[in-house]
C-alpha positions as a printed NumPy array, in Angstrom:
array([[  0.398,  -0.519,   0.075],
       [  1.167,   3.77 ,  -0.738],
       [  2.174,   5.305,   1.807],
       [  0.701,   8.608,   3.492],
       [  3.828,  11.401,   1.928],
       [  3.827,   9.012,  -1.846],
       [ -0.068,   9.467,  -2.455],
       [  0.51 ,  13.243,  -1.764],
       [  3.291,  12.71 ,  -4.327],
       [  2.145,  11.596,  -7.029],
       [ -1.291,  13.631,  -6.065],
       [  0.393,  16.896,  -6.724],
       [  2.766,  15.429,  -9.802],
       [ -1.308,  14.381, -10.571],
       [ -2.433,  18.269, -10.412],
       [  0.706,  20.102, -11.379],
       [ -0.061,  17.539, -15.564],
       [ -3.825,  18.628, -16.124],
       [ -3.022,  22.433, -15.131],
       [ -0.166,  21.781, -18.027],
       [ -3.101,  20.474, -19.443],
       [ -5.31 ,  22.606, -19.523],
       [ -2.768,  26.241, -20.549],
       [ -2.497,  26.866, -16.592],
       [  1.561,  27.628, -15.644],
       [  3.677,  25.851, -13.007],
       [  4.668,  29.706, -10.564],
       [  6.52 ,  26.808,  -8.16 ],
       [  8.55 ,  25.343, -11.244],
       [  9.027,  29.235, -12.404],
       [  9.829,  30.167,  -9.175],
       [ 13.041,  26.888,  -8.951],
       [ 14.303,  27.68 , -12.554],
       [ 14.954,  31.482, -11.971],
       [ 16.689,  30.869,  -8.837],
       [ 19.604,  28.483, -10.75 ],
       [ 19.499,  30.689, -13.551],
       [ 18.621,  33.668, -12.425],
       [ 19.364,  34.372,  -8.598],
       [ 20.97 ,  37.914,  -8.907],
       [ 17.132,  39.111, -10.114],
       [ 14.203,  39.395,  -8.318],
       [ 11.634,  37.185,  -9.304],
       [  8.026,  37.515, -11.131],
       [  5.293,  38.23 ,  -8.184],
       [  2.806,  35.29 ,  -9.102],
       [  0.615,  37.723, -11.212],
       [  3.014,  38.957, -12.822],
       [  4.276,  35.669, -13.48 ],
       [  0.563,  35.065, -13.724],
       [  0.275,  37.522, -17.26 ],
       [  3.705,  36.809, -18.494],
       [  2.561,  33.356, -19.477],
       [ -0.598,  33.934, -21.262],
       [  1.316,  36.756, -22.923],
       [  3.495,  34.475, -24.223],
       [  1.182,  31.655, -25.086],
       [ -1.599,  33.754, -26.488],
       [  1.603,  36.88 , -28.252],
       [  2.673,  35.794, -31.855],
       [  6.321,  36.278, -30.489],
       [  8.345,  33.079, -30.221],
       [ 11.062,  32.78 , -27.977],
       [ 12.122,  30.894, -24.567],
       [ 14.485,  32.944, -21.364],
       [ 17.026,  30.267, -21.84 ]])
């Protein structure tokens, strides 16, 4: 039987997968990436991050951060 910790982790993975399927960005992943690759710059707030991801998804511009 799965332990409670393993069940909780599976739930987090499922939630993240479902959010990505419908286009909801993952702020936690952004923060981890930002801290690892751009520690000298301040991270965006959740609201700024969400607006930027929506603009990137629905605009015609091409490119990524890294």
